[in-house]
C-alpha positions in Angstrom: 0.1 -0.2 0.0 1.3 3.6 -0.9 0.7 6.7 0.5 1.5 10.3 0.2 1.8 10.6 4.3 2.2 8.3 6.7 1.8 9.5 10.5 3.2 7.6 13.3 1.5 8.3 16.6 -1.8 9.6 16.9 -1.4 12.2 20.0 -2.6 15.6 20.0 0.3 16.6 17.2 -0.4 13.3 15.4 -3.9 13.8 14.9 -3.8 17.5 13.9 -1.2 16.2 10.7 -3.2 13.7 10.0 -6.6 15.6 9.7 -5.2 18.7 8.3 -3.3 16.4 5.3 -6.2 14.5 4.5 -8.7 17.4 4.5 -6.7 18.9 1.6 -6.5 15.6 -0.4 -3.3 13.6 0.5 -3.6 10.1 0.7 -2.8 9.9 4.6 -2.3 7.0 7.0 -2.5 7.5 10.7 -1.0 4.8 12.6 -1.3 4.8 16.6 0.1 2.1 18.9 -3.0 2.0 21.3 -7.1 1.7 20.9 -7.7 5.4 21.0 -6.8 8.7 19.5 -5.5 11.8 21.6 -2.5 10.6 23.8 -2.0 12.9 26.3 -5.3 14.5 26.2 -7.3 11.5 26.2 -5.1 8.5 27.6 -3.1 10.7 30.0 -5.8 13.0 31.2 -4.1 15.9 30.7 -6.9 18.7 30.3 -7.6 21.6 30.1 -5.2 22.4 27.3 -3.1 25.5 28.5 -3.8 28.9 26.7 -1.4 30.1 24.7 -1.0 32.9 22.3 -1.1 31.5 19.0 -1.3 34.9 17.2 -4.1 32.5 14.6 -1.0 31.0 13.1 -1.7 27.1 12.1 -4.8 26.9 14.3 -7.3 25.2 11.7 -7.0 22.1 13.5 -8.0 23.6 16.7 -10.6 25.5 15.2 -12.4 22.5 13.7 -11.6 20.6 17.0 -13.9 22.8 18.8 -16.7 22.7 16.4 -16.7 19.0 16.6 -16.4 18.9 20.3 -19.0 21.1 21.0 -21.4 18.7 18.8 -20.8 16.2 22.0 -20.9 18.7 24.2 -17.4 17.9 25.1 -15.7 21.3 25.6 -16.0 24.6 27.6 -14.5 27.8 27.2 -13.6 29.0 30.8 -14.1 32.8 32.6 -10.3 33.1 31.8 -10.9 32.8 27.9 -9.5 29.5 27.7 -11.3 27.5 24.9 -10.0 24.4 25.6 -11.7 22.5 28.4 -12.2 19.0 27.2 -14.2 16.0 28.2 -11.3 13.4 27.7 -13.5 10.6 27.3 -15.7 12.3 24.7 -12.8 13.5 22.9 -12.1 9.9 22.0 -15.3 10.0 20.0 -14.4 13.4 18.5 -11.2 12.6 17.2 -12.8 9.5 15.7 -15.5 11.5 13.9 -12.9 14.1 12.6 -10.8 11.5 11.1 -13.6 9.9 9.6 -14.9 13.2 8.2 -11.6 13.9 5.9 -11.3 10.0 4.8 -8.1 9.6 6.6 -6.9 5.9 7.3 -6.6 4.9 10.6 -4.9 1.8 12.1 -5.2 1.3 15.8 -3.0 -1.0 17.7 -0.4 -0.5 15.3 3.4 0.0 15.4 6.0 0.6 13.2 8.5 -2.4 13.2 11.1 -1.3 10.7 12.0 1.6 8.4 14.0 2.0 5.4 14.5 4.7 3.0 15.1 4.3 -1.1 16.9 7.6 -2.1 16.4 6.7 -5.7 12.6 6.5 -5.3 12.7 9.0 -2.6 10.0 6.5 -0.8 9.6 5.3 2.6 9.4 1.6 2.9 7.7 0.7 6.6 7.2 -2.4 8.1 4.1 -2.4 10.5 3.1 -4.3 13.2 -0.4 -5.0 14.3 -1.1 -7.8 17.0 -0.1 -11.0 14.9 0.2 -9.2 11.5 2.4 -7.5 9.7 1.8 -5.2 7.1 3.9 -3.5 3.9 3.4 0.5 3.5 5.3 2.9 1.3 5.0 6.8 1.6 6.8 9.9 0.2 6.7 11.5 3.5 6.5 10.8 7.3 5.8 12.7 10.2 6.7 11.2 13.4 4.4 12.3 16.1 5.5 9.4 18.5 6.3 10.2 22.1 10.0 9.1 21.7 11.1 9.5 17.9 10.2 5.7 17.1 10.6 6.7 13.4 13.9 8.5 13.6 15.2 5.9 16.2 14.6 3.3 13.5 16.2 5.2 10.7 19.6 5.8 13.1 18.6 9.5 12.9 20.6 11.9 15.2 19.0 13.0 18.7 19.8 16.0 21.0 21.9 15.2 23.7 20.3 14.1 27.3 20.0 17.1 29.4 21.4 16.5 33.0 18.1 18.1 34.0 15.1 16.3 33.6 11.1 16.9 34.5 9.0 14.7 36.7 6.2 12.5 35.3 2.5 12.6 36.6 -0.1 10.0 36.8 -3.6 11.8 36.8 -6.9 10.6 37.8 -10.7 11.6 38.2 -12.5 11.5 41.2 -16.8 11.7 40.7 -19.6 11.8 42.9 -18.5 15.1 44.4 -20.7 17.5 45.8 -19.3 20.3 43.7 -21.7 22.8 45.3 -20.6 22.1 48.6 -17.2 22.2 47.5 -16.9 25.0 45.6 -18.5 26.9 48.6 -16.2 25.6 50.9 -13.2 26.0 48.7 -13.5 29.7 47.6 -14.4 30.7 51.6 -11.3 28.8 52.7 -8.8 30.2 49.5 -9.6 33.7 48.8 -6.7 34.0 46.2 -8.3 34.4 43.0 -4.8 33.6 41.1 -5.1 30.1 42.7 -8.3 29.2 42.9 -11.2 30.4 40.5 -14.9 29.3 40.1 -17.2 29.8 37.0 -20.9 29.6 37.7 -21.9 31.2 34.3 -23.2 27.9 32.9 -25.6 24.9 34.3 -22.5 23.3 35.5 -19.9 24.8 38.3 -16.6 24.6 37.1 -13.3 25.6 39.3 -9.8 25.4 39.6 -7.3 25.1 42.8 -3.7 24.0 43.6 -1.1 23.6 45.9 2.7 22.5 46.1 5.1 21.6 48.3 7.2 24.6 47.2 8.2 26.7 50.2 8.6 29.9 48.3 4.6 30.4 47.9 1.7 31.2 50.3 -0.4 28.1 49.5 -4.1 28.4 51.3 -4.3 24.5 51.4 -0.9 24.4 53.0 -2.2 23.8 56.3 -4.6 20.9 55.7 -1.8 19.2 53.5 0.5 19.6 56.5 -2.2 18.2 59.0 -2.8 15.6 56.8 1.1 14.5 57.0 1.4 14.9 60.3 -1.8 12.3 60.5 0.3 9.9 58.4 -3.3 10.2 56.1 -0.3 11.3 53.5 3.4 10.9 52.9 5.1 14.3 52.5 5.9 13.4 48.6 2.3 13.1 48.2 1.8 16.9 48.6 4.6 17.4 46.2 1.9 19.2 43.4 -1.9 19.2 43.4 -3.6 20.8 40.9 -7.7 20.7 40.2 -10.1 21.3 37.3 -13.6 20.5 36.5 -14.7 18.1 33.5 -17.0 19.9 30.6 -20.3 17.2 30.7 -19.4 15.5 34.1 -21.1 17.8 36.6 -20.1 15.8 39.8 -16.5 15.0 38.8 -13.0 16.8 39.0 -10.0 16.0 37.4 -6.6 15.9 39.1 -2.8 17.0 37.8 -1.1 14.8 40.4 0.5 12.8 42.0 4.3 13.9 40.8 6.3 11.0 40.1 9.5 11.3 42.1 12.3 9.3 40.3 16.4 9.6 41.3 18.4 12.0 38.8 20.3 9.1 37.4 16.9 6.9 36.6 15.6 7.1 33.3 12.0 7.3 32.9 12.1 5.4 29.5 13.8 2.2 31.5 11.0 -0.5 31.4 11.9 -0.9 35.2 11.7 2.6 36.3 8.5 3.2 34.2 6.5 -0.2 35.5 7.7 1.1 39.1 6.7 4.8 38.7 3.0 3.7 37.4 2.9 1.4 40.7 3.9 4.8 42.8 1.3 6.8 41.0 -1.5 4.5 41.8 -0.4 4.2 45.6 -0.5 8.1 45.6 -3.8 8.5 43.9 -5.3 5.8 46.7 -3.7 8.0 49.6 -5.1 11.3 47.7 -8.2 10.2 47.1 -8.8 9.2 51.0 -7.3 12.7 51.9 -10.0 14.3 49.8 -12.6 12.4 51.4 -11.4 12.9 54.9 -10.4 16.8 54.6 -12.6 18.5 51.6 -16.2 19.2 52.5 -17.9 17.9 49.3 -16.0 14.5 48.9 -17.9 12.4 51.3 -19.6 9.8 48.9 -16.5 10.2 45.9 -14.9 7.4 44.3 -12.2 6.9 41.8 -13.8 6.7 38.3 -10.5 6.9 36.3 -7.3 6.6 36.4 -4.7 7.7 33.7 -4.1 5.0 31.2 -0.7 5.7 30.9 2.2 8.3 32.7 1.9 11.9 31.5 6.0 12.2 30.7 6.9 15.8 29.9 10.5 15.1 28.2 12.3 12.1 26.9 14.2 12.0 23.5 14.3 15.3 21.1 15.2 15.0 17.7 17.9 16.7 15.7 16.7 19.0 13.2 17.4 21.6 10.1 17.2 23.9 13.1 17.5 23.8 16.9 15.3 25.9 18.8 16.7 27.2 22.4 16.1 29.0 25.3 17.7 32.0 23.4 15.2 32.0 20.8 12.3 32.2 23.6 13.9 35.3 25.8 15.2 37.1 22.2 12.4 35.9 19.5 13.7 35.9 16.1 11.9 36.5 12.8 11.7 33.3 10.8 10.9 33.1 7.1 8.9 29.9 7.4 6.9 29.7 10.9 5.6 26.8 12.7 3.9 28.3 15.3 3.8 30.7 17.9 3.7 30.8 21.5 4.0 32.5 24.7 4.0 29.7 27.2 6.6 30.1 30.0 9.4 27.7 30.5 7.3 25.4 32.8 9.9 22.9 34.6 8.6 20.2 37.1 11.4 19.1 39.7 11.6 16.0 41.6 13.0 18.2 44.2 11.3 20.6 46.8 11.0 24.3 45.7 13.1 23.4 42.5 10.4 24.0 40.3 10.9 26.5 37.4 8.1 29.0 35.9 9.9 31.5 33.9 7.3 33.7 32.2 8.4 35.3 28.7 7.6 38.9 27.8 6.1 38.4 24.4 5.5 36.0 22.1 8.2 33.8 20.6 8.0 32.3 17.1 9.2 28.4 16.3 10.5 27.7 12.5 9.2 25.0 10.3 12.6 24.0 10.0 12.8 22.7 13.7 10.3 20.1 12.7 12.4 18.8 9.8 14.9 15.8 10.2 18.6 16.9 10.1 19.1 14.1 7.7 16.0 13.9 5.7 14.3 16.4 3.8 10.9 14.3 4.2 10.8 13.7 7.1 9.3 15.5 10.2 8.8 15.5 13.7 5.9 17.3 15.7 5.2 16.9 19.5 7.5 16.9 22.3 10.4 15.7 20.3 10.5 18.6 18.5 14.2 19.8 17.8 15.2 22.0 20.8 17.2 22.2 23.9 15.6 21.0 27.2 14.6 24.7 28.7 13.0 25.7 25.4 11.1 22.2 25.0 9.8 22.6 28.5 8.0 25.7 27.2 6.9 24.0 23.7 5.5 20.9 24.9 1.8 22.2 25.8 -0.9 20.6 23.8 -1.9 23.9 22.1 1.6 24.4 20.3 1.5 20.5 19.3 -1.8 21.1 17.9 0.0 23.9 15.7 3.1 21.9 15.1 1.1 18.9 13.5 -0.6 21.5 11.4 2.6 23.1 10.4 4.2 20.0 9.1 1.1 18.6 6.9 1.0 22.2 5.2 4.6 22.1 4.8 4.5 19.0 3.0 1.4 20.1 0.9 3.3 23.2 -0.3 6.1 21.2 -1.4 3.8 18.9 -3.1 1.8 21.3 -4.9 4.9 23.2 -5.8 
C-alpha cells in the first residue's frame, strides 16, 4: 500500500497532522499503537489544554476541533477565556469523527516495526506490526509524532544530547460523586486568592480550579490542610509535591487531578522499563492516598469515588530529535523573525522538578516564533517531527510541549508537506 503521508503516533500533534493532510486531499495513513486517538489529552487525562497566544498561526485544526467537540458537548470555555477545557472520554469519539470526516486512514493497535529509505525513489518503506499481523506500506513523507521519536530511532537519526536535568512525570486521575456545590462554596471561602482558586458559575455546571505544591516560596492556602494530613500520616510528604484540580465538561460531579507527581532519582531514566513500571505502581499508590485525603479533609467529597486513573504516565520530556534548526531558550528570551513560521507561543518555561522548591516557571515578555525547520529532520528533507520530540534544547522544550503548541506544530508539518507536493 502506498501513501502520500504516513503519520506515526495519534497523539495531539499526530491527529492534527493527519486531519489537515487528509482534509486537503493527501492520501494519509495514521498509525496509532493504542486503541484510541488523542494521547495525552485522552489517555493521560491532561486537561484542560493550557492557554497559549497562537496569534492564529496554524490553528485550523484547533478551530475545527472546537466545532466537532461542541457537537458532543465535550468542551467548555472557562472564565479566563481558555477555550480548550475538554472532556477526555468524549474526545475519543470526537477525534474518531474528525478523522472519518476527512477520510483519513487510521490503524489502531499498530506500531512501526522497521523503516528504510530508498533515495532513488525518494520513498520510505515501512513494516507495521498489528498484533500478530505485519503490513508493508510505502510513503513519500513521514511525520513522526510518537512520544519518543520511534521513526527517527528506526532510521538511526541523530538526537539532541540528553540534558542533566529532567522533568518528573505525572499520573492523573478523576474523582466522581463529588458534591461540587458544597465543595466550591467551602473552597472559595477557604482560599480567597483568585490567582489560585477560581470558580465559574456562568453555565449550568459549576467549573473550578485550584492548586497546591510543596514549594516553600509560595503562600498556598491549602498548606495547613496538607500539613495536618501529613502529620496524621494520611499522606506521605512526597504526595504533596504537586496538586492541581480542574472541572471536566459534561461531568458535573467530577474533578480531574493533575497529580500525583512521580519522583524518580536523578540518574534514572523514565523510559527504562523497570523504572517506568515502578513509576506506574508508585503513582497508583499515591492516587489512593490522595483520594482518601480528599474524602477526609475536603467538604463535598464524602461520597466521592475514583472513576478513572490515567491509562499512561504523563511524561513531559524524553528524546528530542535533531532537526535542520534547533530551537533554544535564547530564541524564547530574544525572539527571532523566521521566514517559515510553524507556530507562535507565549507559554513560560515550565519545569517540574523532583526536588522541593526547585520547580521553574519562567514567564516570557512577548510572543516567540518557532520555524518549520525545527520540525524537519537533519538527515531527511521528507521526514518531520511533531510533538514533544521537536528539535529543541531542554529548557525551550519545557515551553513548547503544551497541547496547543502540539496542535499547531502538527498542522504546520502537514501544511509544509502540502506546499512541497503542490509546487
